N, C-alpha and C positions, 0 to 999 in steps of 0.2 A: 378496562382497568378501573378500579374503584379508588376513591380518595383515601380509603383506609389502608390501601396497600403501601407498605413502608419502603420496601426495597424492590426495585425493578430488576429483572434479569439482565445480565450483561453478556456481551459476546455472542449474541444471537439476535435474529430478526424477530420482532414481535409486531402484531397488528396493532396500529394505533392511529388515532385521528391526528391532524396537525396540531390541534389544541392540546391533546395529551402529550405530544412530542414537545411542544413549547414549555409545558408545565414540568416535564421531566428534566429538560436541560436547564431550566431556571433553578431547579433544586441542586444542580451540579456546579453552580458558579464557583464555589469554594474548592472544588475538587478538580484535579487534572484528569481530563478525559476527552474522548472523541465521541461524536454522535453523528448519525446519518439518518436521513428520512428519505424514503424512496418508495413511491407508488403505494402509499398506505401502510408502510411498515417502518419501524424505527429500530435502530441498533445503537446501543451504548457500549463503549469500551473504556476501560479505566487504565490505560498505560501510563507509565511515569515519563515525564519529560516531554510532553507534547503540548502544543498550543492550538488554539482555534483560529482557523483562517476564515476571515469574513469575505466570502466570494462576491458579495455585493460591493465590496470596497477594493478588492484585489483580483487580478485575473487568475484563472485556473492555472496551476503550475504546469510547466512543460513536462516534468517527469514525476511520477508517483511510484514509489517502491513499497510493496507490502511484504512483510516477513511472515511466511505461513508455516507455522509448526502444526497447529491444529485447525487452521481455518482455510486450508487450500481450496476446497470446493467453493466456499463462499467468496474467496478472493478471485477465483477464476470466473465465477458466475455473476452474482448480484453486484459486487463491488466493481467489477469490470464494466458492467452495464452503466452503473452510476458514473464512472469516470468517462465513459464514452459520451454520455449526455452532457457532462460538464465541459467537454472539449479539451481534456488533458491530452497533450501531444503523444506521450509515450507512457506505458504502464508496465512495470516489471513485477512479477511475483517470484519471490525467492522461496523455493520449496526446500525447507531445511532438511527434511528427512532424506531426500534424494540428492542433495547438493546440486540442484538444478535451478536455472533461472528461465522462467517462461515470460518472454517479452513480447509486447504488442505495440504496434504503431496504431494510433487512433486517428481516423480521418472520417469526416462526415457522419459522426455518431455511430461509427462501426469500427471494428478493429481487425487487424491481421497480424499473425505471428511474424516476428523478425528475429534474425540471428545476429544482427549488428545494429547498434543504437543509431538512430537518426538524430536524436537530440545531442548525443556525444559522438560525433562522426568518427568512425574508425574503431570504436570500442566493440569488440566481438564478445558475445555472451559466453563463448567457449573459454575465453581467458578468465572471466569472472567465475565461471563454474569450476575451473581448475584451481583458482585461488580458494574457493570454498572447500574443495576436497583437501587441498594442502593444509588448510586451517585446522583440520581434524588431526593432523600429524605433526605440525610444526608450530613454533611460536608465532605470535602476531608480527614481530619484527622480521622474522624469516620470510613470512608470507609477503609482507610489505616490500622487502628487498627483491624477492622473486618477481612480484608484480611490477615494480619499477623497471626491472631489467627487461621485462616483456614489452613495456611501453617504449623503452629506449631502443630496442631492436626494431620496432616499427618505424621509428624516426630515421634510422640509418638507411 
């Protein structure tokens, strides 16, 4: 990357040194965005409404959820590897196109597929997937009511 480059590509992994990464994120201080650096590559994302979590100050989160409309392969590959190394306990990828949730438990810097959350015990991915499917045909309040009824049935 040269200093004359004014705009870096976003939503893709690009080869960069740690110094180039630090310079790129320093230029983003006034903008809301997310950034990643992993094994010599960086990725910049510019979503609205997110904040930066300083992992040297706070522990890794127990649960990370990625919404994948166009980034499914990246979310299942590189990002999953990144979260494995960070020690996130559980990682879900919501495949928007197929109304599917691909969930992983992360242990010892590796991951395995799960069908029920371990961070939120008793929460089956199939219930959330059904809620996703219903959200395409029903209003948000109807889906919320259905979802609450499912949770109440489990308590009985």
